[in-house]
Structures are given as C-alpha cells and as structure tokens.
C-alpha positions in Angstrom: 6.5 -12.3 3.2 4.1 -10.1 1.3 4.9 -7.9 -1.7 3.3 -5.2 -3.7 4.4 -3.2 -6.6 4.1 0.3 -8.2 5.7 1.9 -11.1 7.7 5.1 -11.4 9.3 6.4 -14.6 8.9 3.0 -16.3 10.7 1.2 -13.4 8.7 -1.4 -11.4 9.2 -1.0 -7.6 8.5 -4.1 -5.6 8.1 -3.6 -1.9 8.8 -6.7 0.2 7.3 -6.9 3.7 8.0 -9.2 6.6 10.3 -12.1 6.7 12.0 -13.3 3.5 12.6 -17.0 4.1 12.1 -18.4 0.6 9.5 -21.1 0.2 6.2 -20.5 -1.6 6.9 -16.7 -1.6 9.9 -17.3 -3.8 7.8 -19.0 -6.4 5.2 -16.2 -6.3 7.9 -13.5 -6.7 9.6 -15.5 -9.5 6.2 -15.8 -11.3 5.6 -12.1 -10.9 9.0 -11.2 -12.4 8.3 -13.4 -15.4 4.9 -11.7 -15.8 6.7 -8.3 -15.8 9.1 -9.6 -18.5 6.2 -10.8 -20.6 4.8 -7.3 -20.4 8.0 -5.6 -21.4 9.0 -4.5 -17.9 12.6 -5.5 -17.3 14.0 -3.0 -14.8 13.1 -3.5 -11.1 13.9 -1.9 -7.8 13.3 -4.1 -4.8 12.4 -2.0 -1.7 13.5 -4.0 1.4 12.8 -1.2 3.9 10.0 -3.3 5.5 11.9 -6.6 5.7 12.6 -7.6 9.3 14.2 -11.0 8.7 16.1 -12.7 5.9 17.7 -16.1 5.7 19.9 -17.8 3.1 16.8 -19.0 1.2 15.6 -15.4 1.1 18.9 -14.3 -0.3 18.6 -17.1 -2.8 15.2 -15.8 -3.8 16.8 -12.3 -4.5 19.6 -13.9 -6.4 17.1 -15.8 -8.5 15.2 -12.6 -9.2 18.4 -10.8 -10.2 19.3 -13.6 -12.6 15.8 -13.6 -14.1 15.9 -9.9 -14.8 19.4 -9.7 -16.1 18.9 -12.7 -18.4 16.0 -10.8 -19.8 18.2 -7.8 -20.6 17.1 -5.8 -17.5 18.2 -5.4 -14.0 17.2 -5.7 -10.3 18.5 -3.3 -7.8 18.0 -3.2 -4.0 16.8 -0.1 -2.1 16.5 1.0 1.5 18.1 -2.0 3.3 18.2 -1.6 7.0 21.5 -2.2 8.8 20.8 -5.9 9.5 20.0 -6.7 5.8 22.9 -4.6 4.6 25.3 -6.5 6.9 23.9 -9.8 5.6 24.5 -8.7 2.0 28.0 -7.5 2.9 29.0 -10.6 4.8 27.8 -12.9 2.0 29.7 -10.7 -0.5 26.5 -10.2 -2.4 27.3 -6.5 -2.5 29.5 -7.4 -5.5 26.3 -8.5 -7.4 23.5 -6.3 -6.1 23.6 -2.6 -6.7 22.1 -1.3 -3.5 20.8 2.3 -2.9 19.9 4.2 0.2 16.4 5.2 -1.2 14.0 3.9 -3.7 14.2 7.2 -5.6 18.0 6.9 -5.9 17.6 3.3 -7.3 15.0 4.4 -9.8 17.1 7.3 -10.9 20.1 5.0 -11.4 18.3 3.4 -14.4 
C-alpha cells in the first residue's frame, strides 16, 4: 500500500493505493494521522478508489485511523469505495461506523 495526501477546503484527503493488508503500512498511516493532529488537521477523507484488495488487518487499520481522528475531536470518512470494498464494509457492519461517500468531493463537502 502507498498513500499520498492533498488538502481541500481545510480537509486532508488521503489517497490509498494498492493492497491494504495492515503491517508496516498501518504504522506509517497512524504516524501520519498523529502528525496531522499535531498540526491542527483533524478532519480526513480517505479515498479508497485505488484500493484493489483489503483484508481484516486493513480494516483494522482504517478503524484505528477513525478512532485516532475522532478521539482528537475530528473525523475520518471514506470515499469512492469500489463494489468489492463497499461489500466488505457492509458485511463486517462497519458501515455503521464509517460514513462513506460516492466521491471525494461529497465527503469533503460533508464536513
């Protein structure tokens, strides 16, 4: 997994790419989220449009990110999940936790 970020209207957009399988990538993402918080950025949209595979560790990574941001008084929302990722989120009932949007712009506007 690789990730990059941009900012739009004060919201940080993190684009995840590749397979989200946890491991060292989870640590890197968690450290980045803490860096954002330290710099006053507490609202994040995670763009998963370029994610081709996600396992339970990857879901755990997203849950950890959600917890980190909400505990800091912010939020983490998902955007642009393909059908496979959306089904995984629905099957695991994580749709009750994550606010998911069809597009990144919709997610940014929701803040």
